[in-house]
RODO-2510 file (C-alpha; in nm, 4 decimals, decimal comma):
residues 435
     n   res          X          Y          Z
     1     m     0,0000     0,0000     0,0000
     2     t     0,1333     0,3352    -0,0971
     3     v     0,1099     0,6040     0,1637
     4     t     0,0964     0,9610     0,0413
     5     h     0,2204     1,2275     0,2795
     6     s     0,0713     1,5717     0,2413
     7     s     0,1544     1,8851     0,4289
     8     p    -0,1232     2,0562     0,6229
     9     p    -0,3103     2,3109     0,4171
    10     m    -0,1646     2,6610     0,4457
    11     a    -0,3933     2,9334     0,5683
    12     e    -0,5069     3,1581     0,2891
    13     t    -0,3185     3,4836     0,2952
    14     q    -0,2688     3,7035    -0,0073
    15     p    -0,1918     3,6042    -0,3684
    16     a     0,1786     3,5591    -0,3963
    17     a     0,4018     3,8109    -0,5674
    18     p     0,6722     3,6971    -0,8091
    19     v     0,9580     3,5515    -0,6074
    20     r     1,3153     3,6098    -0,7182
    21     r     1,5870     3,3553    -0,6935
    22     g     1,6893     3,3326    -0,3301
    23     g     1,3408     3,4144    -0,2040
    24     g     1,3606     3,7922    -0,2539
    25     i     1,0788     3,9755    -0,4262
    26     g     1,2233     4,3259    -0,4620
    27     l     1,0560     4,6543    -0,3839
    28     s     0,7933     4,6236    -0,6574
    29     g     0,6978     4,2792    -0,5305
    30     a     0,6790     4,4109    -0,1718
    31     i     0,4461     4,6878    -0,2876
    32     t     0,2313     4,4323    -0,4712
    33     i     0,1984     4,2100    -0,1643
    34     a     0,1300     4,5092     0,0601
    35     w    -0,1369     4,6435    -0,1742
    36     r    -0,3105     4,3059    -0,1954
    37     a    -0,3051     4,2767     0,1828
    38     i    -0,4632     4,6223     0,2174
    39     v    -0,7385     4,5826    -0,0452
    40     g    -0,8060     4,2259     0,0700
    41     t    -0,9334     4,3586     0,4042
    42     p    -1,0717     4,7060     0,3176
    43     m    -1,2639     4,7669     0,6384
    44     r    -0,9704     4,6790     0,8601
    45     s    -0,7385     4,8906     0,6463
    46     v    -0,9647     5,1961     0,6738
    47     l    -1,0024     5,1540     1,0503
    48     t    -0,6262     5,1116     1,0800
    49     a    -0,5592     5,4386     0,8996
    50     l    -0,8497     5,6249     1,0635
    51     g    -0,6336     5,8069     1,3178
    52     v    -0,4022     5,9309     1,0438
    53     i    -0,7001     6,0346     0,8294
    54     i    -0,8571     6,2341     1,1127
    55     g    -0,5285     6,3982     1,2074
    56     v    -0,4426     6,5160     0,8559
    57     a    -0,8006     6,6247     0,7839
    58     a    -0,8076     6,8263     1,1066
    59     v    -0,4862     7,0092     1,0201
    60     v    -0,5984     7,0917     0,6659
    61     a    -0,9555     7,1938     0,7491
    62     l    -0,8924     7,3913     1,0660
    63     t    -0,5899     7,5807     0,9343
    64     a    -0,7772     7,6692     0,6139
    65     i    -1,0853     7,7841     0,8070
    66     g    -0,8709     7,9692     1,0609
    67     q    -0,6748     8,1507     0,7920
    68     g    -0,9979     8,2251     0,6071
    69     s    -1,1519     8,3752     0,9205
    70     t    -0,8400     8,5819     0,9819
    71     a    -0,8400     8,7073     0,6245
    72     g    -1,2080     8,7996     0,6542
    73     v    -1,1579     8,9912     0,9797
    74     t    -0,8514     9,1631     0,8329
    75     r    -1,0498     9,2716     0,5287
    76     n    -1,3263     9,4034     0,7520
    77     l    -1,0796     9,6014     0,9620
    78     q    -0,9131     9,7425     0,6533
    79     s    -1,2500     9,8276     0,5007
    80     l    -1,3185    10,0493     0,8017
    81     g    -1,0296    10,2720     0,7002
    82     t    -0,6578    10,2445     0,6409
    83     n    -0,3927    10,3955     0,8685
    84     l    -0,6678    10,4319     1,1267
    85     l    -0,6297    10,5599     1,4818
    86     t    -0,9219    10,5488     1,7250
    87     v    -0,9416    10,7683     2,0337
    88     q    -1,1941    10,6654     2,2977
    89     s    -1,2576    10,6689     2,6697
    90     a    -1,0583    10,4253     2,8796
    91     r    -1,2289    10,0887     2,9232
    92     g    -1,0833    10,0236     3,2648
    93     t    -0,7773    10,0677     3,4793
    94     p    -0,4466     9,8800     3,4683
    95     g    -0,3892     9,5671     3,6689
    96     g    -0,6991     9,3822     3,5581
    97     s    -0,9495     9,5817     3,7608
    98     l    -1,3166     9,5939     3,6739
    99     v    -1,4466     9,7948     3,3818
   100     r    -1,5623    10,1427     3,4788
   101     s    -1,9264    10,1552     3,5711
   102     g    -2,1722    10,3861     3,3993
   103     p    -2,1827    10,5279     3,0461
   104     r    -1,9759    10,8394     3,1202
   105     q    -1,7457    10,9423     2,8349
   106     t    -1,4256    11,1447     2,8598
   107     i    -1,3565    11,2348     2,4949
   108     t    -1,5196    11,5633     2,3984
   109     i    -1,5917    11,7444     2,0754
   110     k    -1,3349    12,0028     2,1871
   111     d    -1,0780    11,7222     2,1911
   112     a    -1,1699    11,6355     1,8321
   113     e    -1,1362    11,9995     1,7283
   114     a    -0,7979    12,0247     1,9004
   115     l    -0,6777    11,7097     1,7228
   116     a    -0,7885    11,8453     1,3851
   117     a    -0,6209    12,1806     1,4505
   118     t    -0,2958    12,0307     1,5820
   119     f    -0,2457    11,7415     1,3403
   120     g    -0,4313    11,8674     1,0345
   121     s    -0,1208    11,8422     0,8137
   122     r    -0,0492    11,4842     0,9254
   123     v    -0,3967    11,3362     0,8907
   124     a    -0,6333    11,2829     0,5998
   125     g    -0,9289    11,3553     0,8238
   126     v    -1,0710    11,3640     1,1765
   127     a    -1,4196    11,2299     1,2489
   128     p    -1,5718    11,2185     1,5971
   129     s    -1,8719    10,9896     1,6306
   130     a    -2,1516    10,9206     1,8770
   131     q    -2,4087    10,6515     1,8216
   132     s    -2,7152    10,4835     1,9638
   133     s    -2,9832    10,2367     1,8617
   134     v    -3,2998    10,3893     1,7166
   135     q    -3,6160    10,2626     1,5503
   136     a    -3,6362    10,3713     1,1849
   137     k    -3,9815    10,3897     1,0226
   138     l    -4,1332    10,4468     0,6797
   139     g    -4,5053    10,3934     0,6589
   140     s    -4,5781    10,0471     0,7977
   141     n    -4,2133     9,9367     0,7626
   142     n    -3,9724     9,9675     1,0511
   143     t    -3,6289     9,8374     1,1458
   144     q    -3,3711     9,8834     1,4207
   145     v    -3,0729    10,0911     1,3085
   146     s    -2,7561    10,2345     1,4544
   147     v    -2,7680    10,6131     1,4217
   148     v    -2,4182    10,7618     1,4012
   149     g    -2,3615    11,1328     1,4480
   150     t    -2,0369    11,2427     1,2882
   151     w    -1,8546    11,4905     1,0633
   152     p    -1,8279    11,4790     0,6806
   153     a    -1,4686    11,3497     0,7098
   154     y    -1,6190    11,0158     0,8203
   155     e    -1,6499    10,9300     0,4518
   156     t    -1,2712    10,9397     0,4069
   157     v    -1,1555    10,8279     0,7492
   158     r    -1,3794    10,5196     0,7670
   159     n    -1,3633    10,4350     0,3974
   160     s    -1,7380    10,4832     0,3541
   161     p    -1,8071    10,6574     0,0220
   162     v    -2,1670    10,6759    -0,0936
   163     a    -2,2992    10,4470    -0,3676
   164     s    -2,5587    10,7048    -0,4678
   165     g    -2,6433    11,0600    -0,3672
   166     d    -2,4035    11,2694    -0,1585
   167     y    -2,2648    11,3003     0,1916
   168     f    -2,3883    11,5729     0,4197
   169     t    -2,1634    11,8795     0,4315
   170     q    -2,0038    12,0970     0,6967
   171     a    -2,2839    12,3436     0,6333
   172     d    -2,5302    12,0696     0,7314
   173     v    -2,3346    12,0142     1,0524
   174     d    -2,3236    12,3869     1,1307
   175     g    -2,6947    12,4209     1,0565
   176     k    -2,7973    12,1077     1,2460
   177     k    -2,9777    11,9838     0,9359
   178     r    -3,1947    11,6723     0,9475
   179     v    -3,0271    11,4858     0,6618
   180     a    -2,9095    11,1244     0,6576
   181     v    -2,6866    10,8809     0,4708
   182     i    -2,8296    10,5308     0,5097
   183     g    -2,6892    10,1788     0,4771
   184     a    -2,7905     9,9224     0,2157
   185     q    -2,9894     9,7072     0,4585
   186     v    -3,1876    10,0090     0,5753
   187     v    -3,2837    10,0751     0,2130
   188     t    -3,4037     9,7160     0,1714
   189     d    -3,5961     9,7087     0,4994
   190     l    -3,7736    10,0416     0,4567
   191     f    -3,7874    10,1280     0,0865
   192     g    -3,7591     9,7856    -0,0748
   193     e    -3,4745     9,6132    -0,2530
   194     g    -3,3427     9,8105    -0,5506
   195     a    -3,5266    10,1303    -0,4527
   196     d    -3,3668    10,4754    -0,4795
   197     p    -3,4421    10,6550    -0,1509
   198     v    -3,2351    10,9680    -0,2207
   199     g    -3,4557    11,2720    -0,1643
   200     q    -3,7176    11,0745     0,0293
   201     k    -3,7931    11,1013     0,3991
   202     l    -3,7803    10,8504     0,6824
   203     r    -3,8446    10,8763     1,0543
   204     l    -3,5715    10,8112     1,3111
   205     g    -3,7410    10,7814     1,6453
   206     s    -3,9813    11,0748     1,6341
   207     v    -3,7772    11,2939     1,3970
   208     n    -3,8107    11,3093     1,0181
   209     f    -3,4915    11,3038     0,8096
   210     t    -3,4269    11,3481     0,4389
   211     v    -3,2092    11,0827     0,2748
   212     v    -2,9218    11,2474     0,0864
   213     g    -2,7030    10,9415     0,0220
   214     v    -2,6840    10,5624     0,0317
   215     l    -2,3826    10,3587     0,1432
   216     p    -2,2702    10,0588    -0,0653
   217     d    -2,3484     9,7052     0,0447
   218     k    -2,0599     9,5921     0,2666
   219     g    -2,1944     9,2428     0,3361
   220     n    -2,2872     9,0684     0,6627
   221     s    -2,6145     9,2530     0,6929
   222     g    -2,7588     9,2986     1,0379
   223     f    -2,7633     9,5410     1,3269
   224     g    -2,4234     9,6719     1,4303
   225     n    -2,2579     9,6815     1,0892
   226     a    -2,2314     9,9426     0,8147
   227     n    -2,5363     9,8119     0,6279
   228     s    -2,7610     9,8932     0,9247
   229     q    -2,6136    10,2353     0,9957
   230     v    -2,7679    10,5776     0,9440
   231     l    -2,5147    10,8618     0,9388
   232     i    -2,6319    11,2108     1,0365
   233     p    -2,4565    11,5393     1,1302
   234     l    -2,3074    11,5198     1,4787
   235     s    -2,4697    11,8470     1,5840
   236     t    -2,8115    11,7105     1,4866
   237     y    -2,7483    11,3879     1,6754
   238     l    -2,6565    11,5735     1,9952
   239     q    -2,9641    11,7933     1,9661
   240     r    -3,2206    11,5303     1,8652
   241     f    -3,1058    11,2008     2,0165
   242     a    -2,8498    11,1692     2,2936
   243     r    -2,6020    11,3982     2,4606
   244     t    -2,3656    11,3281     2,7444
   245     n    -2,1303    11,5767     2,9030
   246     s    -1,7845    11,5431     3,0511
   247     a    -1,6961    11,6540     3,4022
   248     s    -1,6272    12,0003     3,2610
   249     g    -1,9694    12,0148     3,0952
   250     q    -1,8471    11,9638     2,7385
   251     p    -2,0494    11,7348     2,5019
   252     t    -1,8754    11,4008     2,4588
   253     v    -1,8503    11,1434     2,1804
   254     n    -1,7907    10,7690     2,1757
   255     n    -1,4890    10,7802     1,9452
   256     v    -1,2685    11,0109     1,7438
   257     y    -1,1304    10,8527     1,4260
   258     l    -0,8164    10,9825     1,2577
   259     q    -0,6583    10,8630     0,9357
   260     a    -0,2837    10,9186     0,9124
   261     a    -0,1733    11,0710     0,5834
   262     d     0,1396    10,8523     0,5892
   263     a     0,1437    10,4929     0,7164
   264     k     0,5034    10,5400     0,8347
   265     d     0,3868    10,8188     1,0669
   266     l     0,1181    10,6084     1,2325
   267     t     0,3129    10,5058     1,5438
   268     q     0,4580    10,8510     1,6057
   269     l     0,1200    11,0128     1,5456
   270     q    -0,0325    10,7784     1,8033
   271     a     0,2294    10,8875     2,0589
   272     d     0,1805    11,2574     1,9808
   273     i    -0,1984    11,2296     2,0150
   274     t    -0,1510    11,0605     2,3507
   275     d     0,0774    11,3413     2,4675
   276     l    -0,1693    11,6104     2,3562
   277     l    -0,4699    11,4499     2,5257
   278     t    -0,2686    11,3797     2,8409
   279     v    -0,2092    11,7541     2,8754
   280     r    -0,5680    11,8463     2,7794
   281     h    -0,7166    11,6016     3,0299
   282     e    -0,4645    11,7013     3,2980
   283     q    -0,3594    11,3431     3,3508
   284     t    -0,0665    11,2886     3,5885
   285     d    -0,0346    10,9115     3,5763
   286     p     0,0665    10,7916     3,2256
   287     d    -0,0237    10,4350     3,3240
   288     n    -0,3797    10,5228     3,4238
   289     l    -0,5142    10,7602     3,1577
   290     d    -0,8862    10,8281     3,1183
   291     f    -0,8592    10,7692     2,7415
   292     q    -0,6889    10,5318     2,5004
   293     v    -0,5529    10,5633     2,1477
   294     q    -0,5823    10,2437     1,9464
   295     n    -0,3782    10,1690     1,6385
   296     q    -0,5372     9,9587     1,3657
   297     a    -0,1985     9,7984     1,3013
   298     d    -0,1885     9,6882     1,6670
   299     a    -0,5289     9,5255     1,6271
   300     l    -0,4116     9,3385     1,3177
   301     s    -0,0944     9,2313     1,4990
   302     s    -0,2963     9,1023     1,7954
   303     l    -0,5242     8,9148     1,5576
   304     s    -0,2233     8,7558     1,3895
   305     s    -0,0817     8,6519     1,7275
   306     v    -0,4101     8,4889     1,8312
   307     t    -0,4302     8,3090     1,4966
   308     q    -0,0789     8,1697     1,5344
   309     t    -0,1587     8,0439     1,8839
   310     l    -0,4756     7,8726     1,7616
   311     t    -0,2835     7,7193     1,4706
   312     l    -0,0284     7,5725     1,7123
   313     l    -0,3117     7,4358     1,9264
   314     v    -0,4726     7,2758     1,6221
   315     g    -0,1378     7,1277     1,5226
   316     a    -0,0906     6,9792     1,8703
   317     i    -0,4367     6,8212     1,8659
   318     a    -0,3786     6,6832     1,5170
   319     g    -0,0364     6,5545     1,6239
   320     i    -0,1966     6,3567     1,9062
   321     s    -0,4463     6,2114     1,6578
   322     l    -0,1616     6,1105     1,4270
   323     l     0,0242     5,9430     1,7141
   324     v    -0,2889     5,7506     1,8080
   325     g    -0,3252     5,6550     1,4417
   326     g     0,0347     5,5359     1,4372
   327     i    -0,0242     5,3159     1,7406
   328     g    -0,3280     5,1727     1,5629
   329     i    -0,1148     5,0915     1,2598
   330     m     0,1417     4,9189     1,4807
   331     n    -0,1220     4,7073     1,6567
   332     i    -0,2873     4,5943     1,3338
   333     m     0,0484     4,5193     1,1761
   334     l     0,1382     4,3015     1,4752
   335     v    -0,1870     4,1125     1,4233
   336     s    -0,1079     4,0828     1,0528
   337     v     0,2366     3,9389     1,1297
   338     t     0,0755     3,6784     1,3548
   339     e    -0,1835     3,5854     1,0918
   340     r     0,0808     3,5471     0,8213
   341     t     0,3418     3,3586     1,0241
   342     r     0,3242     3,0505     0,7973
   343     e     0,3607     3,2708     0,4871
   344     i     0,6724     3,4232     0,6402
   345     g     0,8067     3,0761     0,7158
   346     v     0,7494     2,9603     0,3572
   347     r     0,9259     3,2640     0,2162
   348     k     1,2224     3,2177     0,4484
   349     a     1,2363     2,8480     0,3586
   350     l     1,2606     2,9531    -0,0066
   351     g     1,5560     3,1749     0,0779
   352     a     1,4069     3,5136     0,1638
   353     k     1,6356     3,7181     0,3824
   354     p     1,5224     3,9086     0,6937
   355     r     1,5561     4,2393     0,5071
   356     d     1,3071     4,1129     0,2448
   357     i     1,0506     4,0363     0,5156
   358     l     1,1285     4,3690     0,6848
   359     t     1,0752     4,5541     0,3578
   360     q     0,7470     4,3757     0,2873
   361     f     0,5782     4,4710     0,6157
   362     l     0,7375     4,8148     0,6339
   363     v     0,6010     4,8968     0,2885
   364     e     0,2553     4,7799     0,3961
   365     a     0,2597     5,0088     0,7029
   366     s     0,3855     5,2979     0,4903
   367     l     0,1131     5,2471     0,2307
   368     l    -0,1488     5,2552     0,5051
   369     s    -0,0182     5,5813     0,6494
   370     v     0,0437     5,7476     0,3119
   371     g    -0,2991     5,6376     0,1901
   372     g    -0,4517     5,7710     0,5108
   373     g    -0,2654     6,0979     0,4541
   374     v    -0,4055     6,1323     0,1009
   375     i    -0,7600     6,0581     0,2178
   376     g    -0,7122     6,3022     0,5069
   377     l    -0,6027     6,5772     0,2679
   378     l    -0,9102     6,5254     0,0510
   379     l    -1,1468     6,5156     0,3480
   380     g    -0,9810     6,8223     0,4994
   381     v    -1,0247     7,0223     0,1793
   382     a    -1,3882     6,9114     0,1539
   383     a    -1,4551     7,0019     0,5187
   384     a    -1,2919     7,3429     0,4731
   385     y    -1,5111     7,4197     0,1728
   386     a    -1,8121     7,3128     0,3781
   387     g    -1,7281     7,6105     0,6005
   388     k    -1,8636     7,8355     0,3240
   389     a    -2,2096     7,7404     0,4469
   390     f    -2,1277     7,9422     0,7605
   391     g    -1,9908     8,2376     0,5652
   392     i    -1,6221     8,1446     0,6024
   393     a    -1,4187     8,1278     0,2816
   394     p    -1,1234     7,8916     0,3422
   395     v    -0,7692     8,0007     0,2626
   396     f    -0,5400     7,7063     0,1939
   397     s    -0,1694     7,7163     0,2696
   398     l     0,0649     7,4595     0,1180
   399     t     0,3019     7,4473     0,4156
   400     p     0,0665     7,2975     0,6813
   401     m    -0,0721     7,0552     0,4228
   402     l     0,2760     6,9286     0,3337
   403     i     0,3796     6,9079     0,6993
   404     a     0,0676     6,7076     0,7894
   405     f     0,1149     6,4705     0,4969
   406     a     0,4874     6,4225     0,5630
   407     f     0,4187     6,3569     0,9309
   408     s     0,1574     6,0975     0,8426
   409     a     0,4101     5,9166     0,6212
   410     l     0,6722     5,9229     0,8965
   411     v     0,4170     5,7836     1,1431
   412     g     0,3745     5,4784     0,9203
   413     v     0,7486     5,4188     0,8958
   414     f     0,8090     5,4760     1,2667
   415     f     0,5254     5,2642     1,4033
   416     g     0,5476     5,0046     1,1278
   417     y     0,9125     4,9271     1,1925
   418     y     0,8623     4,7209     1,5082
   419     p     0,6073     4,4786     1,3588
   420     a     0,8190     4,4520     1,0431
   421     a     1,1351     4,3833     1,2449
   422     r     0,9497     4,1225     1,4507
   423     a     0,8391     3,9490     1,1319
   424     a     1,1941     3,9549     0,9987
   425     r     1,3261     3,7860     1,3147
   426     l     1,0822     3,4915     1,3041
   427     d     1,2469     3,1500     1,2888
   428     p     1,1476     2,9753     0,9620
   429     v     1,1078     2,6312     1,1268
   430     d     0,8832     2,7644     1,4012
   431     s     0,6897     2,9666     1,1454
   432     l     0,6188     2,6613     0,9311
   433     r     0,4903     2,4744     1,2400
   434     y     0,2632     2,7646     1,3372
   435     e    -0,1079     2,6759     1,3309
***
């Protein structure tokens, strides 16, 4: 009787790649085996790379949305006027004490006149402003608006030219005329979209005003922005709406806006304005003034600093996600090595060297991380564009995208090395006996 000996059936792994003489398969063969292993178990492969996908997507989406938000705020600040200085009452006292109580203002119209007289050659304009919320009416239509009393220079200083009609003049201010320049949203709410209200009348509170000009649509309609503003002569505002006085009995304003004629003079002009008002207000403590002079450039610099801090925070969070993803890759690769122990034994029996086994599993881990990085980039871009639904236009930067992708690739190499090295060290005899 003839006895036929047969080896136990080998567990199904992946279709074999072409084997070179000596058991080696080369880099192309390693890539082939790795790719077949990945596509053979798609769900496990996706879950393995999920941490990397989330990390890269987070970096791409959040940096793009953050930079888009910063760009939008910067444009809004610049649209309010270039080379802008704002003088206003002090918000509080140094040392983190509480904000001053009460609505009392310290900046007066006399201060604005002194600034215009002293720095007239160094500024493009000076525009004091006082404002309050008022109900605007036209027939049965009404809307809440922000009434701003100011000077004609507001047009230049705050970059607010009219889209139609004209601005009120200094003669209107001197004569306390009841004329108004209204925002685009006010036109829509009261007169109807596309209407021409110039020459028509509207009621602000209980006072009738004639519309002499219309401001262009500056976007983001709603109360508190330029589209919901009504500009009137400052003298009319103080007479018809609200007036507060300083300790000396002078009428006060909320702000005084100045536009420097030369951007290079902005910092020095800020210091000179501070010196002038310190003397006018008889302030003795330079660290506890009753006013403040804000520089638009300082606001932009502060915004940039906050953005950089948030970007670093996002990067740290994404880095943690990538590390977790790398640990996931390592764990799954260790499981894969265990499942394919007999395959490793067969290859070593055919002459494969440890470096061939190392290459095979290292390539598989790298493909998982690189593939996760690519998917993360695509998802991040898609998520960033989804931010448009909330009014945020993303701004993509190549540097964080490349850093995130490169880091994801390195994660695969770093965390894939241990499982690959463990596979390379397996004894071929023990591997062939593995059940």
